[in-house]
N, C-alpha and C positions, 0 to 999 in steps of 0.2 A: 526832708527838713532837718534831719540830724546833722547834715553837713553844713548847716547854716546856724545851728543853735548850740553847738558844743563849745568846749573850752577853746579860747583863742590864744595863739602864741604871741608873745611880745617881741619875737625875733623878726620883725617886719620893718622894712624901710619903705616909706611911701614917698615916691618922687613924682607924683602926679599933679604937681601944682597945688591946687586947693585941697587935694586928697578926698574929694567927694564925687558923687555921681557914679553909681555902681556900674560895673561892666567895662571899666577902662577909663572913665573920666574923660571922654572925648578922644579916646585913643584911636589908633589906626584901624580903618575898615576898608577892605578892598572888594568885598562882595564876591559872588560866584564867578563873574566874568574876570574880575581881577585875579582871583585864585588861579584860574586856568591860564591867564597870561603869565603869571609868575612861574608856574610850572613850565610853560613853554620856554620862557626866557632862560630859566635855570638850566634846562637840558640843552637848548641850542647854543648857549654860551659856554657849554662844557662844564657847568657847575651841577651841584646837587640841589634840586628844588626843595628838599627837606631843610636845607640850610636857610631857605627863604620862607617856607611855609610854617616851620615849627618843629619842635622836638629835635633840636640840634645839639643836644647835650654832648654827643660824641665829638662833633666838630670842635666845640669850644673846650671840651675836656682835653683833646689832643693838643690844642694850642697852648694850654696851660697859662702861664703868666705873661704871655707875649702882649706887648702893646698896652701896658698899664697906663692908667691916667686917672685923674680925679674929675669929679663932676661939679659943676656950679649950680646944679639943680637944688631946689629946696628939699630937704630931707626931713621927714617926720618919722620918728621911731615909736614903737609901741603898737597898740591895737588900732587898726584902721576904723574909721567911723562909718564908711558906706557899706552897702550890702555885698558888693563884689569883693571888697577888701576883707570884710569879715569872713566870707566864705573861704577865701584863700588862707586866711589866718587860722581858721578852724582845721582845715586840711593839714596845714603845717604842724599844728599842735598834735594831731594824731600821729604824724610821722615821728615826732619827738618822743611821744609816749610809747611807740612801738619799737623804734630802733635803739633807744637807750638801754632797755633790759636785754635785748638781743646781743648788743655789744658787751654788756656786763657778763653775760653767760659765756662769752668768748674770752673773757679776761681783758677786754679792751674798753677804752673810754670813747663814748660817742660825743663828738663835738657838734653841737647844734648849728646848722647852717642858718644864714640869713635869707629872707625872701624879700626881693626888691620889686616893688610895683612901680612901673613907669608908664608914661604915655609918649608915644611917638619915637623917642630915642633916649639913649642913656650911655654912660661910660661905665666900664668895669675894668678889672685887672686883666681881662682878656681883650680889651680894646673897645672901640666904639660900636654900638649896635643900634639898629632901628627896630621898630615894631615888626617889620617884614622879616626879621631874623627869626622871630618866634621865640618861645620859651627856651632858655638854655641855662646850663650850670657852668660856672666859671671856677675851676679849682684854685686859681690864683688868689681869690679872696673868699672862697668857700661860700658863694652866694648863688641863689637861683634867681634869675631875672625873668619877668613876664609882664607884657602889656596885656591886661585882661581882655582887651578887644580880640585877642587870639581865639577866645572861646566862641565868638561869633563865626570865625572862619572854620573852626572845628565843626560847628553845626552845619555850615555850608558844605562840608565834606561828608556829611551824613551821620555825624556822631553828636548827639545832644544828651542833655541830662547832667545832673550834678556830679554823678560819679564818673562820667566820661571826662569831665573837667578835672575831677580829683585825680584820675589816673595820670593825666598829663603832669601834674605836680609830683605825683608819686614816682613817675619815671625819672624826673629830674633829680629828685632826692636819691633815687637809685644810683645816679652818677656820683652823688656826694658820698654814698656808702663805698662805691668803688674807689674813690679818691682816698678816703680814710684808710682803706685796706691795702692801698698801694697797687691796686689792679690797673688803674689808669696809667700810672707811670710805667709799669711793665709793658703795657700795650704800646705806649709811645716809643719805648726803646726798641721793641720788636719792629714797629713800623718803620723806624729810621733805617733799618737794614733790609727791608722787604721790597719786593716788586709791588707795582701798583695793584695788581690783582690780589696779592696776599695782604697788602695793607688794607684794602677794602674788606677782605674777609675778616680781618681782625676788628675793623670798625663795626661790622655787622655783629660779631660775637659780643662786643662791648655793649652795643645798643640792646641786643636781645637779653643780655644779662640784666640790664637796667629794667627791662620789661618784666623779667622774672622777679627781680627784687620788688618791683611795684606790686606784683602778685603776692609776695610774702607779706608786704605791708598790708594789703587788703585782707589777707587771712587773719592777721593779728588784730587788725582794726575791728574785726567782728568778734574774735575770741576774747580779746581783752576789753574792748570798749563798746561792743554791741552797736557798731555804727552802720552796718550794711542794712539796706532795705531791699524789698523785692525788686528785681530788675537791675540792681546796681552792677552786678558782675557782667550782665549782658551789655550794659552801656560801655563798660571798660573794654570788653572784647571788641565791640563795634568800633570804638575809638582806635584801638590798636590796629585793627584791620584797615581802617580808613586811611592810614598814613604809611602803608607798606610801600616799599620801593616799586614793586611791580605795578601796583595800582596807579602810582604817580607817573610812571613811565607810560602806562596805557593812556592816562589822561592827556599826556603830552603828545600822543600820537606816534610814539616810538615803539620799536620792537622791544620785547622784554629781554633784558640782558643781565642775568644774575651776577656776572663777573663785575658789573658796575655798581651793584648794590652796596650801600654803606650803612643801612639801617635794618635790612631784612624785609622779606616779603610779608604781605598781609597775613598769610597763614602762619608764618614763623612767629610774627609778633604776637598774634592772638594766642598761639599755642604756648609760648614761653610765659606769657602773663598767666595763663591758666595753670601751668605747671607750678609756678610759685604760689598761686592762690590756693590750689588744692592741698598742697603739703605744708605750706608755711615754713619750709625748711630751706635755708640758704644753700645747703649742700646739693639741692636739686637744681641749682642755677648755674651749673658748670657748662656754659655755652661754648667755651673754648675746647673742652674735651670732646664735644660732639662734632 
C-alpha cells in the first residue's frame, strides 16, 4: 500500500481523455494470446518484440529527437485523480526524492522528468507511439510515456504486484539518468560506427545499466523513504526476468541467439537490478566495462 499512499509528483501529464478509470482508462489490452502474437510478429518481421511489448527505453533513447510532433490530445497536468494515475505519480515522486540528492552528491543538477499517461496512442518528440510500443523514455522531451494498461500485459507475462509495476517506471527513469549524464549520447555515437552485432551489444549494456539504476533507486527508496515491503524486491526480479530477450525468443519459438539481444537475457536483467539494489551505488552499474 505504500506505493499508493505516498507523496505524489506534480510532474504528470494525463492524456487519457477524462483522466479517470484506473489501470489505463480504457487503454490497450491484448491478453495472453495477443502477447504471443505480437512476439511472433516482432521476430518474424525482423523486429525486436520488446519494442512492441514494453520496456523499450533503449530504442527510443537511441532515436533521440527524431520525428517530433505535437499532440492534440487533452492534457491535464498535476496530480491524477484515479488510482492507477496516483500510483504512477507516487512512484515518480520517489524517483525525484532519490535521484535529486544523488546528483547533488555528484555536483550535478537533477532535472525532473515528466511522466505522460496516455491511452491507445500519443505523440512525443521521438515520434508517434501506440500502446503496443509499451513504456518508453524519450530524451528529446525528457518524458516517460506509459499506457497503464501495460501493467496487465506484464501480469500476463508472469510478473504482478505493485513493485513489479514500479520497477518498470524505475527502469525508464534509469534511461533519463543516462540521458542527463550523457551516456545515451555516447552510446548513440558508438552505434553509428559499429556493426549490427556490436550495436546490439551496446544496446544491451544500456538497458542493463537502466536495470541497475532501477536497483539503485529501489535501495534508496528503502533507506531514505522506507517504501519497500516484504516481497517487493522479488516482484521486481520476476518482472526483470519476465522480459529478457531469451525468454521472448523462446516464446516466439525461435532459437536463442545472444547476438540479436538488445535488452539482455532474463538472468542478466535480474542480476543487474539486484546489483544496484544491494549496493545502492551507481559505480556498481558499469555494464559497459563488463
